[in-house]
C-alpha positions in Angstrom: 41.8 -28.9 157.1 39.1 -27.0 158.5 38.9 -24.9 155.0 38.7 -27.9 153.5 35.6 -29.1 155.5 33.6 -26.3 155.8 33.7 -26.4 151.6 32.8 -29.6 151.4 30.3 -30.9 154.0 28.6 -27.3 154.8 26.4 -27.3 157.5 27.9 -30.7 158.3 31.0 -29.6 158.7 30.3 -29.7 162.7 29.4 -33.7 162.7 32.2 -34.7 160.4 34.2 -32.5 163.0 32.8 -34.9 166.1 32.8 -37.7 164.2 36.8 -37.1 163.6 37.1 -36.5 167.6 35.0 -39.7 168.7 37.6 -41.8 167.9 41.6 -42.2 168.1 42.9 -42.1 164.5 39.6 -40.5 162.6 41.1 -36.8 162.5 44.6 -37.8 160.6 45.3 -37.0 157.1 44.9 -39.5 154.5 47.7 -38.1 152.6 49.8 -35.5 153.0 49.2 -33.9 150.3 45.0 -33.4 150.7 43.6 -31.9 153.1 41.3 -35.4 153.4 41.1 -36.9 157.2 40.1 -40.5 157.7 36.8 -39.5 159.5 35.6 -38.2 155.7 35.7 -42.4 154.2 33.6 -42.9 157.7 31.2 -40.1 157.2 30.7 -40.7 153.4 30.2 -44.7 154.4 27.9 -44.0 157.0 25.8 -40.5 155.9 26.0 -40.6 152.2 25.4 -43.8 151.1 28.9 -44.2 149.3 29.0 -48.4 149.4 32.4 -48.4 146.9 35.7 -46.8 147.5 35.5 -45.2 144.4 32.7 -43.3 145.2 34.8 -42.2 148.1 38.3 -41.6 146.3 36.6 -39.8 143.0 33.2 -38.0 144.0 32.9 -37.8 147.7 36.6 -36.7 148.4 39.3 -34.9 146.6 41.8 -37.5 147.7 41.5 -39.2 144.1 40.7 -36.1 142.4 44.7 -34.5 141.7 46.5 -37.6 141.1 47.4 -41.0 142.9 47.2 -40.5 146.6 49.4 -43.1 147.3 48.8 -47.1 148.1 48.7 -46.1 152.2 46.2 -43.7 151.8 44.1 -45.7 149.8 44.5 -49.0 151.9 43.1 -46.8 155.4 40.3 -45.8 153.0 39.3 -49.6 152.0 40.1 -50.3 155.6 38.0 -47.6 156.9 35.1 -48.1 154.9 35.3 -51.4 155.1 34.6 -51.6 158.2 31.6 -49.8 158.2 30.5 -51.3 155.4 31.6 -55.2 156.4 33.9 -55.6 153.9 35.3 -58.5 154.3 39.3 -58.9 153.1 38.6 -60.1 149.5 35.9 -57.3 148.9 38.2 -54.8 150.3 41.0 -55.9 148.0 38.7 -56.0 145.0 37.4 -52.1 146.2 40.9 -51.2 146.2 42.0 -52.8 143.0 38.9 -51.2 141.1 40.4 -47.2 142.4 44.0 -48.6 141.5 42.8 -49.3 137.8 41.6 -45.9 137.2 44.8 -44.3 138.0 46.6 -44.1 134.2 49.8 -45.7 134.5 52.9 -42.9 134.3 55.6 -45.2 134.3 58.1 -45.1 131.5 57.4 -41.6 130.8 60.8 -39.5 131.4 59.9 -36.8 133.9 56.6 -38.0 135.0 56.0 -39.8 138.2 52.7 -41.5 139.2 
């Protein structure tokens, strides 16, 4: 995770780490298969002008670039960003649906799972 944060944030890495340590749960991984932590979603909304969930998932982090990270990871990221950006439940659901539509649908293809 530290290596990921250094390569992703460079000199801002210490600020992301400080954010992760500032609140319970922000140092938790969003997805077991990725090094992306919860603080990164908050950082994207606060410091990188990320206004939409897809911006965080596909451009500000590696959460969605290697395939679907799982609904739980996306819901957690939406919740974190929504809290920062004042999204109501309806907006959070729209953001989540928009991201879900951007993943290819592999259902029905033999030997391939999402």
